[in-house]
C-alpha positions in Angstrom: -33.2 -43.0 27.8 -29.5 -43.9 28.5 -28.6 -43.8 24.8 -30.1 -40.5 24.1 -28.1 -39.1 26.9 -25.0 -40.6 25.6 -25.8 -39.1 22.1 -26.2 -35.9 23.6 -23.0 -35.9 25.3 -21.2 -36.9 22.1 -23.0 -33.8 20.3 -21.7 -31.4 23.0 -18.2 -32.9 22.8 -17.7 -32.6 19.2 -19.8 -29.4 18.5 -18.0 -27.1 16.2 -16.7 -23.8 17.1 -17.1 -20.4 15.5 -14.0 -18.5 14.6 -14.1 -14.8 14.3 -10.6 -12.6 13.8 -10.4 -8.9 13.1 -7.9 -7.2 10.7 -7.4 -3.4 10.7 -7.2 -2.1 7.2 -5.9 1.4 6.2 -6.3 3.4 2.9 -3.1 1.9 1.4 -4.6 -1.5 2.1 -8.0 -1.1 0.4 -7.0 -1.9 -3.5 -5.3 -5.0 -2.6 -7.8 -6.1 -0.1 -10.8 -5.6 -2.7 -8.8 -7.2 -5.4 -8.2 -10.4 -3.2 -12.1 -10.3 -1.8 -13.5 -9.8 -5.0 -11.2 -12.2 -7.0 -10.0 -9.9 -9.6 -7.3 -12.1 -10.8 -7.1 -15.9 -11.7 -3.7 -16.1 -10.5 -3.2 -17.2 -6.9 -0.2 -18.4 -5.0 -2.5 -19.8 -2.7 -3.2 -23.2 -4.2 -6.6 -23.9 -2.1 -8.4 -21.1 -4.2 -10.4 -23.1 -6.9 -10.7 -20.6 -9.7 -13.5 -22.8 -11.3 -15.8 -22.1 -8.2 -14.8 -18.4 -7.8 -18.1 -17.5 -9.8 -20.0 -19.1 -6.5 -18.9 -16.5 -4.1 -21.2 -13.9 -3.1 -21.3 -10.5 -1.3 -24.5 -10.4 1.4 -24.2 -6.7 1.1 -23.1 -5.7 -2.5 -22.8 -2.2 -2.3 -19.0 -1.8 -2.6 -17.6 -2.5 -6.3 -14.4 -0.2 -5.6 -13.1 -0.7 -2.2 -10.7 2.4 -1.9 -13.1 4.9 -3.9 -16.3 3.8 -2.5 -15.4 3.3 1.3 -13.4 6.7 1.3 -16.6 8.4 -0.3 -18.7 6.6 2.4 -16.5 8.1 5.2 -16.1 11.7 3.8 -19.9 12.0 3.1 -20.7 10.8 6.9 -17.8 11.7 9.1 -18.9 14.6 11.5 -15.4 16.4 11.3 -14.7 18.4 8.4 -11.0 17.7 8.8 -9.4 15.4 6.3 -8.8 11.8 7.4 -5.5 10.8 8.7 -3.4 8.7 6.5 -2.8 6.3 8.8 -6.5 6.0 10.1 -8.2 2.5 10.1 -10.9 3.0 7.6 -12.2 -0.5 7.7 -12.3 -3.6 10.6 -12.4 -6.3 8.7 -13.8 -9.5 10.2 -13.2 -13.0 8.9 -15.9 -15.3 10.1 -15.7 -19.2 9.8 -15.8 -22.4 11.3 -14.2 -25.8 10.7 -14.4 -27.8 7.6 -16.3 -30.6 9.0 -19.0 -28.2 10.0 -19.6 -27.0 6.7 -19.8 -30.5 5.3 -22.9 -30.9 7.2 -24.4 -27.8 5.4 -26.1 -27.5 2.1 -25.8 -24.3 0.0 -28.8 -22.4 1.6 -27.7 -23.5 5.2 -24.3 -22.1 4.3 -25.6 -18.8 3.2 -27.9 -18.5 6.3 -25.0 -19.2 8.6 -23.3 -16.3 7.2 -26.4 -14.0 6.9 -26.9 -14.7 10.6 -23.4 -13.6 11.4 -23.7 -10.6 9.2 -27.0 -9.4 11.0 -25.3 -9.7 14.3 -23.1 -7.1 13.4 -25.3 -5.0 11.4 -27.6 -5.0 14.4 -24.6 -4.0 16.9 -22.3 -1.5 14.7 -24.8 -0.3 12.2 -26.2 -1.7 9.1 -24.9 1.3 7.0 -21.5 0.9 8.2 -21.1 -2.7 6.8 -19.5 -1.9 3.3 -19.2 -5.6 2.3 -19.8 -9.0 3.3 -18.0 -11.2 0.9 -18.5 -15.0 1.3 -15.8 -17.4 -0.2 -16.8 -20.7 -1.2 -14.0 -21.5 -3.5 -11.6 -22.8 -0.9 -11.5 -25.8 1.6 -13.3 -23.9 4.1 -16.1 -21.3 3.5 -15.4 -17.9 5.2 -16.9 -14.5 5.0 -15.0 -11.1 4.9 -17.0 -8.5 6.7 -15.8 -4.9 6.3 -17.2 -2.6 9.0 -16.3 1.3 8.9 -15.4 2.0 12.6 -17.9 5.1 13.2 -18.7 6.0 16.7 -22.2 7.2 17.6 -21.1 10.8 16.9 -19.6 9.9 13.6 -15.9 9.8 14.6 -13.7 7.1 12.9 -12.2 5.1 15.7 -11.7 1.5 15.4 -9.8 1.5 18.8 -12.9 2.7 20.3 -15.6 0.7 18.4 -13.6 -2.9 18.9 -12.2 -2.3 22.4 -11.4 -5.3 24.7 -14.6 -5.3 26.0 -16.5 -5.2 22.6 -14.0 -8.2 21.4 -15.0 -10.4 24.3 -18.9 -9.8 23.7 -18.4 -10.8 20.0 -16.8 -14.0 21.0 -19.7 -14.7 23.6 -22.7 -13.4 21.8 -22.1 -14.4 18.1 -22.2 -18.2 18.9 -25.5 -17.7 20.8 -27.1 -16.0 17.9 -26.0 -18.8 15.5 -27.3 -21.3 17.9 -30.7 -19.7 18.0 -30.9 -20.1 14.3 -30.3 -23.9 14.8 -26.6 -24.3 13.9 -24.7 -26.7 16.2 -22.1 -24.2 16.9 -20.2 -22.8 20.0 -17.8 -20.3 20.8 -14.1 -20.8 20.2 -11.7 -21.5 23.1 -11.1 -18.3 25.0 -7.3 -17.3 24.2 -6.9 -20.0 21.9 -4.4 -19.5 18.8 -6.1 -22.3 16.9 -7.2 -21.6 13.4 -10.1 -23.2 11.4 -9.1 -21.3 8.3 -6.4 -22.6 6.3 -3.3 -21.0 7.7 -1.7 -20.7 4.2 -4.6 -18.8 2.9 -4.6 -16.6 5.6 -0.8 -15.7 5.4 -1.2 -14.9 1.9 -4.0 -12.6 2.2 -2.0 -10.6 4.8 1.0 -10.6 2.7 -0.9 -9.4 -0.4 -2.3 -6.6 1.6 1.2 -5.6 3.0 3.0 -5.5 -0.4 0.5 -3.2 -1.8 0.8 -0.8 1.1 4.5 -0.9 0.6 4.1 0.1 -3.1 1.6 2.8 -2.4 4.3 4.4 0.2 7.0 4.2 -2.3 4.9 6.0 -5.0 3.8 8.5 -2.2 7.6 9.3 -1.4 8.5 9.8 -5.1 5.6 12.3 -5.6 6.8 14.3 -2.6 10.6 14.3 -3.7 9.7 15.4 -7.2 7.1 18.2 -5.6 10.3 19.7 -3.7 12.6 19.2 -6.7 10.0 21.2 -9.0 9.7 24.0 -6.5 13.3 24.7 -6.9 13.4 24.4 -10.7 10.6 26.7 -11.0 12.5 29.4 -8.7 15.4 29.0 -11.3 13.2 29.2 -14.3 11.6 32.5 -13.4 14.7 34.0 -12.1 16.9 36.4 -14.3 20.6 35.7 -13.5 22.8 38.7 -14.0 26.3 38.3 -15.1 29.2 40.4 -15.9 32.1 39.2 -18.1 35.6 38.7 -16.4 38.1 40.9 -18.1 41.7 40.1 -18.7 44.6 42.6 -19.6 46.7 41.3 -22.5 49.5 42.5 -24.6 53.0 43.6 -23.9 52.3 46.7 -21.5 49.0 44.8 -20.4 46.7 47.7 -21.6 44.3 45.9 -23.7 41.4 44.3 -21.7 39.9 41.2 -23.5 36.7 39.4 -22.4 37.4 36.0 -20.9 35.1 32.8 -21.0 34.3 33.3 -17.3 31.6 35.6 -15.8 30.9 37.2 -12.5 27.7 36.0 -10.8 26.0 37.3 -7.5 26.1 35.2 -4.4 22.4 34.8 -4.3 22.0 33.8 -8.0 24.9 31.2 -7.5 23.2 29.8 -4.5 19.7 29.2 -6.6 21.6 27.5 -9.3 23.7 25.5 -6.7 20.5 24.4 -4.9 19.0 23.2 -8.3 22.2 21.3 -9.1 22.0 19.8 -5.5 18.8 17.9 -6.4 19.9 16.3 -9.5 21.2 13.5 -7.9 18.2 13.2 -5.6 16.2 13.1 -8.8 18.1 10.2 -10.2 18.0 8.4 -6.9 14.3 8.5 -7.0 14.0 7.5 -10.7 15.7 4.5 -10.0 13.4 3.8 -6.8 10.4 4.0 -9.6 12.1 1.8 -11.8 12.7 -0.8 -9.2 9.0 -0.6 -8.3 8.0 -1.2 -11.7 10.3 -4.2 -11.8 8.7 -5.4 -8.7 5.1 -5.1 -10.0 6.1 -7.1 -13.3 7.4 -9.9 -10.9 4.2 -10.1 -8.7 2.3 -13.3 -9.1 -0.9 -11.6 -7.6 -1.1 -8.8 -10.2 -4.6 -7.4 -9.8 -6.4 -5.9 -13.0 -7.7 -2.9 -10.7 -4.2 -2.4 -9.2 -2.7 -2.7 -12.6 -5.0 -0.1 -14.2 -4.5 2.5 -11.4 -0.7 2.0 -11.6 -0.6 2.5 -15.2 -2.2 6.0 -14.7 0.2 6.5 -11.9 2.9 5.4 -14.1 1.8 7.6 -17.1 1.9 10.8 -14.8 5.3 9.8 -13.8 6.7 9.5 -17.0 5.3 13.2 -17.9 6.8 14.3 -14.8 10.2 12.6 -15.6 10.1 13.9 -19.3 9.5 17.5 -17.7 12.3 17.0 -15.4 14.7 15.9 -18.0 13.8 18.8 -20.0 14.4 21.1 -17.2 17.7 19.5 -16.3 18.8 19.9 -19.8 18.0 23.6 -19.9 19.7 24.0 -16.6 22.7 22.2 -17.9 22.8 24.6 -21.0 22.4 27.7 -18.9 25.3 26.8 -16.4 27.5 25.8 -19.4 26.8 29.1 -21.1 27.1 31.2 -18.1 29.4 29.5 -15.8 31.3 27.1 -18.0 30.3 24.2 -15.9 28.6 20.9 -17.1 26.3 18.3 -15.2 27.7 15.7 -17.7 31.3 16.7 -17.0 30.8 16.9 -13.3 29.1 13.4 -13.2 31.8 11.9 -15.6 34.7 13.4 -13.4 33.0 12.1 -10.2 32.8 8.6 -11.7 36.5 8.7 -12.8 37.4 9.9 -9.3 35.5 6.9 -7.7 37.0 4.2 -9.9 40.4 5.7 -9.2 39.8 5.4 -5.3 38.5 2.0 -5.8 41.7 1.0 -7.6 44.0 2.5 -5.1 42.0 0.8 -2.1 42.3 -2.6 -3.9 46.1 -1.9 -4.5 46.2 -1.4 -0.6 44.5 -4.4 0.4 46.5 -6.6 -2.1 45.6 -10.2 -3.2 43.0 -11.9 -0.7 41.9 -15.5 -0.5 38.4 -16.7 0.4 37.5 -16.1 4.0 37.0 -19.4 5.9 
């Protein structure tokens, strides 16, 4: 009897704990999120991912192939409001469910799957089976874990992660999930309250968050480029559709100044001049944004975790941008010809003169400073 009590005490002391943490995902995160969860590349900076075992991963829901497209479609078809979803709205509350490595070593393949099925069913019962869009289990890393994606719909079909997963809800999950797992025979208990200990590989989790963040930054940069180009296009369309009226400037020549001769200058209305000036003002803006696009392309080429779906979508965006750039260059060329013909000014000459003045200013500034040694 004494031995049995001792064994029981040892089991309680060394019982594993369930770990469940949540990440809020926006539209800009969904492509990178899907590529990571579905292992759409064999190149991972996380060395703990064993690509030879990635085929053993599975999705307990298996109804979301394209994270961004499918999840946004689900939301638009089920939300109560007819208004568009805000760009910064949380579309998915992703839970990562796991335990410690030693715990999973005591389970076989079927028992491991059952562990995650019980966890998935708990969330389905409390937050709606239809709202769980994926339940991706990764067994190709040191510690098996599940990425569970829940669209945070309220009962009246409003999108609100803040309401669904409030402080009390998070507390309930930490308390109730271990109970459900214990009912199914798993030797598990809740994690330490307020503990920051992680059962999942820290490096893998940081890599996961960094991947999502990088893709979000790239999406923002492309959006800004498109907005700036649209503003530029409005100005260019205005210039293209306008008819600029000009009158030649006459100059009196000859000994008695009686002969009037047309010069290479023209008179233009103030309104027409302001239109042309506005279009000219956007030229450096366009050049700046084109440099941003090129930097974004170089950044993509250097990415170690280039995802197939992301690459395909960015190719489409790049093709559209090239068409936009080609159209803009053609428009600039036409505007340059027009200004040179009617006003006698040229973008090329103006830019060259600006560059020469800048170089001259740098030379003068250098001469004023004189020779300088290294700063110690």
